[in-house]
DRENDO-1510 file (C-alpha; in Angstrom, 1 decimal, always signed):
<recs>
REC; n; res; u; v; w
REC; 1; UNK; -67.5; -30.3; +6.5 .
REC; 2; UNK; -67.9; -31.1; +10.0 .
REC; 3; UNK; -71.6; -30.5; +10.9 .
REC; 4; UNK; -70.3; -28.0; +13.6 .
REC; 5; UNK; -68.2; -26.0; +11.2 .
REC; 6; UNK; -69.7; -22.7; +10.3 .
REC; 7; UNK; -69.7; -21.2; +6.9 .
REC; 8; UNK; -68.4; -17.8; +5.8 .
REC; 9; UNK; -71.9; -16.6; +5.4 .
REC; 10; UNK; -73.0; -17.9; +8.7 .
REC; 11; UNK; -70.1; -16.0; +10.3 .
REC; 12; UNK; -71.1; -12.9; +8.6 .
REC; 13; UNK; -74.5; -13.3; +9.7 .
REC; 14; UNK; -73.4; -13.8; +13.4 .
REC; 15; UNK; -71.5; -10.4; +13.1 .
REC; 16; UNK; -74.6; -8.7; +11.8 .
REC; 17; UNK; -76.8; -10.1; +14.6 .
REC; 18; UNK; -74.3; -9.3; +17.2 .
REC; 19; UNK; -74.5; -5.8; +15.9 .
REC; 20; UNK; -78.1; -5.8; +16.4 .
REC; 21; UNK; -77.7; -7.0; +20.0 .
REC; 22; UNK; -79.3; -10.4; +19.4 .
REC; 23; UNK; -78.8; -12.9; +22.2 .
REC; 24; UNK; -76.6; -16.0; +21.5 .
REC; 25; UNK; -79.9; -18.1; +21.8 .
REC; 26; UNK; -81.6; -15.8; +19.3 .
REC; 27; UNK; -78.7; -16.0; +16.9 .
REC; 28; UNK; -78.7; -19.8; +17.1 .
REC; 29; UNK; -82.4; -19.8; +16.3 .
REC; 30; UNK; -81.8; -17.8; +13.1 .
REC; 31; UNK; -78.9; -20.1; +12.0 .
REC; 32; UNK; -80.7; -23.2; +13.1 .
REC; 33; UNK; -77.6; -24.1; +15.2 .
REC; 34; UNK; -77.0; -25.2; +18.8 .
REC; 35; UNK; -76.5; -22.1; +21.1 .
REC; 36; UNK; -73.3; -24.1; +22.2 .
REC; 37; UNK; -72.0; -24.0; +18.7 .
REC; 38; UNK; -72.6; -20.1; +18.7 .
REC; 39; UNK; -71.0; -19.6; +21.9 .
REC; 40; UNK; -68.0; -21.8; +20.9 .
REC; 41; UNK; -67.5; -19.8; +17.8 .
REC; 42; UNK; -67.6; -16.4; +19.5 .
REC; 43; UNK; -65.4; -17.6; +22.3 .
REC; 44; UNK; -62.8; -19.2; +20.2 .
REC; 45; UNK; -62.7; -17.0; +17.0 .
REC; 46; UNK; -62.9; -13.5; +18.4 .
REC; 47; UNK; -59.7; -11.4; +18.4 .
REC; 48; UNK; -59.0; -9.0; +21.3 .
REC; 49; UNK; -62.4; -9.6; +22.6 .
REC; 50; UNK; -64.2; -8.4; +19.4 .
REC; 51; UNK; -65.9; -10.7; +16.9 .
REC; 52; UNK; -65.0; -9.7; +13.4 .
REC; 53; UNK; -66.5; -12.2; +10.9 .
REC; 54; UNK; -63.8; -12.0; +8.4 .
REC; 55; UNK; -61.0; -12.5; +11.0 .
REC; 56; UNK; -63.0; -15.3; +12.7 .
REC; 57; UNK; -63.4; -17.2; +9.6 .
REC; 58; UNK; -59.7; -17.0; +8.7 .
REC; 59; UNK; -58.8; -18.1; +12.3 .
REC; 60; UNK; -61.1; -21.0; +12.1 .
REC; 61; UNK; -59.8; -22.1; +8.6 .
REC; 62; UNK; -56.3; -21.9; +9.9 .
REC; 63; UNK; -57.0; -24.1; +13.0 .
REC; 64; UNK; -59.0; -26.5; +10.8 .
REC; 65; UNK; -55.8; -26.8; +8.4 .
REC; 66; UNK; -53.6; -27.4; +11.3 .
REC; 67; UNK; -55.9; -30.0; +12.7 .
REC; 68; UNK; -55.9; -31.9; +9.4 .
REC; 69; UNK; -52.2; -32.0; +9.5 .
REC; 70; UNK; -52.2; -33.8; +12.6 .
REC; 71; UNK; -52.8; -37.2; +11.2 .
REC; 72; UNK; -49.3; -37.0; +9.5 .
REC; 73; UNK; -47.8; -37.6; +13.0 .
REC; 74; UNK; -48.8; -41.3; +12.3 .
REC; 75; UNK; -46.5; -41.4; +9.2 .
REC; 76; UNK; -43.8; -39.5; +10.9 .
REC; 77; UNK; -43.7; -41.6; +13.9 .
REC; 78; UNK; -43.6; -45.5; +13.2 .
REC; 79; UNK; -44.0; -46.5; +16.7 .
REC; 80; UNK; -47.2; -44.6; +17.3 .
REC; 81; UNK; -48.5; -45.8; +13.9 .
REC; 82; UNK; -47.8; -49.2; +15.0 .
REC; 83; UNK; -49.5; -48.7; +18.4 .
REC; 84; UNK; -52.6; -47.3; +16.8 .
REC; 85; UNK; -52.9; -50.0; +14.1 .
REC; 86; UNK; -52.4; -52.8; +16.9 .
REC; 87; UNK; -55.5; -51.2; +18.9 .
REC; 88; UNK; -57.5; -50.9; +15.8 .
REC; 89; UNK; -57.0; -54.7; +15.2 .
REC; 90; UNK; -58.3; -55.1; +18.8 .
REC; 91; UNK; -61.4; -53.1; +17.6 .
REC; 92; UNK; -60.5; -50.1; +19.9 .
REC; 93; UNK; -62.2; -47.0; +18.2 .
REC; 94; UNK; -60.2; -43.7; +17.8 .
REC; 95; UNK; -61.9; -42.1; +20.9 .
REC; 96; UNK; -60.6; -45.1; +22.9 .
REC; 97; UNK; -57.2; -45.0; +21.5 .
REC; 98; UNK; -56.8; -41.2; +22.3 .
REC; 99; UNK; -58.3; -41.4; +25.6 .
REC; 100; UNK; -56.0; -44.3; +26.8 .
REC; 101; UNK; -52.9; -42.4; +25.6 .
REC; 102; UNK; -54.1; -39.3; +27.5 .
REC; 103; UNK; -54.7; -41.4; +30.6 .
REC; 104; UNK; -51.2; -42.9; +30.4 .
REC; 105; UNK; -49.5; -40.1; +29.1 .
REC; 106; UNK; -46.5; -40.8; +31.6 .
REC; 107; UNK; -46.0; -44.0; +29.9 .
REC; 108; UNK; -46.0; -43.0; +26.2 .
REC; 109; UNK; -43.8; -40.4; +24.6 .
REC; 110; UNK; -46.5; -39.4; +22.0 .
REC; 111; UNK; -50.1; -38.5; +21.7 .
REC; 112; UNK; -52.6; -38.3; +18.9 .
REC; 113; UNK; -56.1; -37.1; +19.1 .
REC; 114; UNK; -59.3; -39.0; +17.9 .
REC; 115; UNK; -60.0; -36.5; +15.1 .
REC; 116; UNK; -56.4; -36.9; +13.8 .
REC; 117; UNK; -56.9; -40.8; +13.8 .
REC; 118; UNK; -60.2; -40.5; +11.9 .
REC; 119; UNK; -58.6; -38.2; +9.3 .
REC; 120; UNK; -55.8; -40.8; +9.0 .
REC; 121; UNK; -58.4; -43.4; +8.4 .
REC; 122; UNK; -59.7; -41.4; +5.4 .
REC; 123; UNK; -56.4; -41.3; +3.7 .
REC; 124; UNK; -55.1; -43.8; +1.1 .
REC; 125; UNK; -52.7; -45.0; +3.8 .
REC; 126; UNK; -55.1; -45.4; +6.6 .
REC; 127; UNK; -58.5; -46.6; +4.9 .
REC; 128; UNK; -57.4; -50.2; +4.8 .
REC; 129; UNK; -57.8; -50.2; +8.6 .
REC; 130; UNK; -61.3; -48.6; +8.5 .
REC; 131; UNK; -62.8; -52.2; +8.3 .
REC; 132; UNK; -61.7; -52.7; +12.0 .
REC; 133; UNK; -64.0; -50.3; +13.3 .
REC; 134; UNK; -67.3; -51.6; +14.8 .
REC; 135; UNK; -69.5; -49.3; +12.5 .
REC; 136; UNK; -67.4; -50.0; +9.4 .
REC; 137; UNK; -68.2; -46.6; +8.2 .
REC; 138; UNK; -66.3; -45.2; +5.1 .
REC; 139; UNK; -66.2; -41.3; +5.2 .
REC; 140; UNK; -68.8; -39.5; +7.3 .
REC; 141; UNK; -72.3; -39.5; +7.5 .
REC; 142; UNK; -74.6; -37.0; +6.0 .
REC; 143; UNK; -77.6; -35.8; +7.8 .
REC; 144; UNK; -80.7; -36.1; +5.8 .
REC; 145; UNK; -82.2; -32.5; +4.9 .
REC; 146; UNK; -85.4; -31.8; +6.8 .
REC; 147; UNK; -88.3; -30.3; +4.9 .
REC; 148; UNK; -88.6; -26.6; +6.1 .
REC; 149; UNK; -91.9; -24.7; +7.0 .
REC; 150; UNK; -92.6; -22.0; +4.3 .
REC; 151; UNK; -92.6; -18.8; +6.3 .
REC; 152; UNK; -92.4; -16.3; +3.3 .
REC; 153; UNK; -95.2; -17.0; +0.6 .
REC; 154; UNK; -94.1; -16.8; -3.0 .
REC; 155; UNK; -90.5; -16.0; -2.0 .
REC; 156; UNK; -88.2; -15.2; -5.0 .
REC; 157; UNK; -84.5; -15.9; -4.6 .
REC; 158; UNK; -82.0; -13.0; -4.8 .
REC; 159; UNK; -80.5; -14.8; -7.8 .
REC; 160; UNK; -83.4; -13.9; -9.8 .
REC; 161; UNK; -83.0; -10.1; -8.9 .
REC; 162; UNK; -83.1; -7.4; -11.8 .
REC; 163; UNK; -79.5; -6.7; -13.3 .
REC; 164; UNK; -80.1; -2.9; -12.7 .
REC; 165; UNK; -80.3; -3.9; -8.9 .
REC; 166; UNK; -77.3; -6.2; -9.0 .
REC; 167; UNK; -74.9; -3.7; -10.8 .
REC; 168; UNK; -76.5; -0.7; -9.3 .
REC; 169; UNK; -77.0; +0.7; -12.9 .
REC; 170; UNK; -80.7; +1.7; -12.4 .
REC; 171; UNK; -82.4; +3.9; -9.9 .
REC; 172; UNK; -85.2; +2.7; -7.9 .
REC; 173; UNK; -83.8; -0.6; -6.5 .
REC; 174; UNK; -84.0; -0.8; -2.6 .
REC; 175; UNK; -82.9; -2.8; +0.3 .
REC; 176; UNK; -85.1; -3.3; +3.4 .
REC; 177; UNK; -84.2; -4.1; +7.0 .
REC; 178; UNK; -85.4; -3.3; +10.5 .
REC; 179; UNK; -84.0; -1.9; +13.6 .
REC; 180; UNK; -85.3; -3.5; +16.7 .
REC; 181; UNK; -86.0; -1.8; +20.1 .
REC; 182; UNK; -83.9; -3.0; +23.2 .
REC; 183; UNK; -84.7; -6.4; +24.7 .
REC; 184; UNK; -87.8; -6.5; +26.6 .
REC; 185; UNK; -89.6; -3.7; +24.7 .
REC; 186; UNK; -91.6; -3.6; +21.3 .
REC; 187; UNK; -91.1; -1.9; +18.1 .
REC; 188; UNK; -88.2; -0.2; +16.3 .
REC; 189; UNK; -87.8; +1.1; +12.9 .
REC; 190; UNK; -88.3; -0.2; +9.3 .
REC; 191; UNK; -85.3; +1.2; +7.1 .
REC; 192; UNK; -85.1; +1.3; +3.4 .
REC; 193; UNK; -82.1; +2.2; +1.4 .
REC; 194; UNK; -81.9; +3.1; -2.2 .
REC; 195; UNK; -79.0; +1.2; -3.8 .
REC; 196; UNK; -77.7; +3.7; -6.4 .
REC; 197; UNK; -78.4; +7.0; -4.6 .
REC; 198; UNK; -77.7; +5.6; -1.0 .
REC; 199; UNK; -80.8; +7.5; +0.2 .
REC; 200; UNK; -82.2; +6.3; +3.5 .
REC; 201; UNK; -85.8; +6.3; +4.7 .
REC; 202; UNK; -87.0; +5.2; +8.1 .
REC; 203; UNK; -90.4; +4.7; +9.6 .
REC; 204; UNK; -91.1; +3.9; +13.1 .
REC; 205; UNK; -93.0; +0.8; +13.9 .
REC; 206; UNK; -94.8; -0.3; +17.1 .
REC; 207; UNK; -94.1; -4.0; +16.8 .
REC; 208; UNK; -92.6; -6.7; +14.4 .
REC; 209; UNK; -95.9; -7.8; +13.2 .
REC; 210; UNK; -95.9; -8.4; +9.4 .
REC; 211; UNK; -99.0; -6.2; +8.6 .
REC; 212; UNK; -97.4; -3.1; +10.4 .
REC; 213; UNK; -94.1; -3.4; +8.5 .
REC; 214; UNK; -96.1; -3.8; +5.1 .
REC; 215; UNK; -97.9; -0.5; +6.0 .
REC; 216; UNK; -94.9; +1.2; +6.7 .
REC; 217; UNK; -93.4; +0.3; +3.4 .
REC; 218; UNK; -96.5; +1.4; +1.6 .
REC; 219; UNK; -96.0; +4.8; +3.1 .
REC; 220; UNK; -92.4; +4.9; +2.2 .
REC; 221; UNK; -92.9; +3.9; -1.4 .
REC; 222; UNK; -96.0; +5.9; -2.1 .
REC; 223; UNK; -93.6; +8.9; -1.9 .
REC; 224; UNK; -90.5; +7.3; -3.7 .
REC; 225; UNK; -89.9; +5.6; -6.8 .
REC; 226; UNK; -89.2; +2.0; -6.4 .
REC; 227; UNK; -88.7; -1.0; -8.9 .
REC; 228; UNK; -87.6; -3.6; -6.5 .
REC; 229; UNK; -86.9; -4.5; -2.9 .
REC; 230; UNK; -84.2; -6.8; -1.6 .
REC; 231; UNK; -85.0; -8.2; +1.9 .
REC; 232; UNK; -84.1; -10.8; +4.3 .
REC; 233; UNK; -86.2; -13.7; +5.4 .
REC; 234; UNK; -87.5; -12.2; +8.7 .
REC; 235; UNK; -91.1; -13.1; +9.6 .
REC; 236; UNK; -91.8; -9.2; +9.5 .
REC; 237; UNK; -91.7; -9.4; +5.7 .
REC; 238; UNK; -94.3; -12.2; +5.4 .
REC; 239; UNK; -96.7; -9.7; +3.7 .
REC; 240; UNK; -94.3; -8.5; +1.2 .
REC; 241; UNK; -96.7; -8.8; -1.7 .
REC; 242; UNK; -99.2; -6.2; +0.0 .
REC; 243; UNK; -96.4; -3.6; -0.8 .
REC; 244; UNK; -97.1; -4.1; -4.5 .
REC; 245; UNK; -93.3; -4.0; -5.5 .
REC; 246; UNK; -91.4; -6.9; -6.7 .
REC; 247; UNK; -89.3; -8.5; -3.8 .
REC; 248; UNK; -86.3; -10.6; -3.9 .
REC; 249; UNK; -85.0; -12.3; -0.8 .
REC; 250; UNK; -81.5; -13.0; +0.4 .
REC; 251; UNK; -80.5; -16.5; +1.1 .
REC; 252; UNK; -81.0; -17.8; +4.6 .
REC; 253; UNK; -78.7; -16.3; +7.1 .
REC; 254; UNK; -77.1; -14.1; +4.3 .
REC; 255; UNK; -78.0; -10.6; +5.5 .
REC; 256; UNK; -74.6; -9.6; +4.1 .
REC; 257; UNK; -76.4; -9.8; +0.5 .
REC; 258; UNK; -78.1; -6.5; +1.5 .
REC; 259; UNK; -75.0; -4.9; +3.0 .
REC; 260; UNK; -76.1; -1.3; +2.0 .
REC; 261; UNK; -79.0; -1.2; +4.3 .
REC; 262; UNK; -77.0; -3.0; +7.1 .
REC; 263; UNK; -74.4; -0.1; +6.7 .
REC; 264; UNK; -77.3; +2.4; +6.8 .
REC; 265; UNK; -78.4; +0.6; +10.2 .
REC; 266; UNK; -75.1; +1.3; +11.6 .
REC; 267; UNK; -75.1; +4.9; +10.8 .
REC; 268; UNK; -78.6; +5.3; +12.4 .
REC; 269; UNK; -77.3; +3.4; +15.4 .
REC; 270; UNK; -74.6; +6.2; +16.0 .
REC; 271; UNK; -77.6; +8.4; +17.2 .
REC; 272; UNK; -79.7; +5.4; +18.4 .
REC; 273; UNK; -77.2; +3.0; +19.9 .
REC; 274; UNK; -78.2; -0.6; +21.0 .
REC; 275; UNK; -80.5; -0.8; +24.0 .
REC; 276; UNK; -82.4; +2.3; +22.8 .
REC; 277; UNK; -86.0; +2.0; +23.7 .
REC; 278; UNK; -87.9; +3.1; +20.7 .
REC; 279; UNK; -91.0; +4.0; +22.8 .
REC; 280; UNK; -89.1; +7.1; +23.8 .
REC; 281; UNK; -88.1; +7.8; +20.0 .
REC; 282; UNK; -90.7; +9.7; +17.9 .
REC; 283; UNK; -91.0; +9.7; +14.0 .
REC; 284; UNK; -89.7; +13.4; +14.1 .
REC; 285; UNK; -86.6; +12.2; +16.0 .
REC; 286; UNK; -86.1; +9.5; +13.4 .
REC; 287; UNK; -86.6; +11.9; +10.5 .
REC; 288; UNK; -83.9; +14.3; +11.8 .
REC; 289; UNK; -81.4; +11.6; +12.3 .
REC; 290; UNK; -82.0; +10.3; +8.8 .
REC; 291; UNK; -81.8; +13.9; +7.3 .
REC; 292; UNK; -78.3; +14.4; +8.9 .
REC; 293; UNK; -77.2; +11.3; +7.1 .
REC; 294; UNK; -78.9; +12.0; +3.8 .
REC; 295; UNK; -77.4; +15.4; +3.5 .
REC; 296; UNK; -73.8; +14.4; +4.2 .
REC; 297; UNK; -71.4; +14.7; +1.2 .
REC; 298; UNK; -70.5; +11.1; +0.2 .
REC; 299; UNK; -67.2; +10.3; -1.5 .
REC; 300; UNK; -68.8; +7.5; -3.5 .
REC; 301; UNK; -71.3; +10.0; -4.9 .
REC; 302; UNK; -68.5; +12.4; -6.0 .
REC; 303; UNK; -69.2; +14.3; -2.6 .
REC; 304; UNK; -72.5; +14.9; -3.5 .
REC; 305; UNK; -75.3; +14.1; -0.6 .
REC; 306; UNK; -77.7; +11.1; -1.2 .
REC; 307; UNK; -80.5; +13.6; -1.0 .
REC; 308; UNK; -79.1; +15.8; -3.7 .
REC; 309; UNK; -78.6; +12.6; -6.0 .
REC; 310; UNK; -82.1; +11.2; -5.3 .
REC; 311; UNK; -83.6; +14.5; -6.1 .
REC; 312; UNK; -81.8; +14.9; -9.4 .
REC; 313; UNK; -82.6; +11.1; -10.3 .
REC; 314; UNK; -86.5; +11.6; -9.5 .
REC; 315; UNK; -86.4; +9.0; -6.7 .
REC; 316; UNK; -88.2; +11.4; -4.5 .
REC; 317; UNK; -92.0; +11.7; -5.7 .
REC; 318; UNK; -93.2; +14.1; -2.8 .
REC; 319; UNK; -91.0; +17.1; -2.3 .
REC; 320; UNK; -92.7; +17.5; +1.1 .
REC; 321; UNK; -90.6; +14.7; +2.6 .
REC; 322; UNK; -87.3; +16.2; +1.8 .
REC; 323; UNK; -87.0; +17.5; +5.3 .
REC; 324; UNK; -87.8; +13.9; +6.6 .
REC; 325; UNK; -85.7; +12.1; +4.1 .
</recs>
């Protein structure tokens, strides 16, 4: 895979982060990619001006497949193939061959890109000419993996998560995420989502400091039954052990692995859209919004509300928070 190619997981993460109003540079930082790569991805693979991760991935795959077929031009055109081989004998590299053809397009009835030539050199038919490249490379170089600084202590991967959380067969397994305030302001909300009942709980936070998020979670889970929490790798989750509940972490840039809470965030964003300054949002406002969502009949729950199912399942320990939840 080309080092600039994005995976399906990365595209899903881009879609989520765009929905959270992250800047292109911030998205690049999360994915450890160049901002130019993110900008190119959104510009080339958006459909009708909107970036849909699934459509973007299909569009990119189709383009890549068509690009890989370009090398067949050499087999279909003996004159072009002869020209390329002659220049390789003269130690011209594929970029020089393609550049020369483009510059002199009036004199040649055909053209081939450097990528197509490299692809051809990697086939059984073209690999014999690979030795004429100055670098004498076979295939593509792989970047050495760099050691990464551990941000989350004692991080446990989602692959170790309890079966009852994976298949939603047990109550008390939660997903966790944050909604951030508009750019240039502090704070936001800590959002928890119970996977089986679809119950949503939110607490206002004044910053993204790990200790504040841990305190918000302790408040949430002192009032609600919790067996596990699935999280992303955000710095605000650094103090997850202080909450006292087993935590499992999504793989890097794979927030789609906790899609339930991401969907919960979208529902909350209907009332608190992007660019909301959370300094103007009180906990009472947040409780009221979440209450509206939790009291809706849900098809997936047999048209019962999340609140009704959670109460029956014993998820809510403190009946005094029913208005809030």
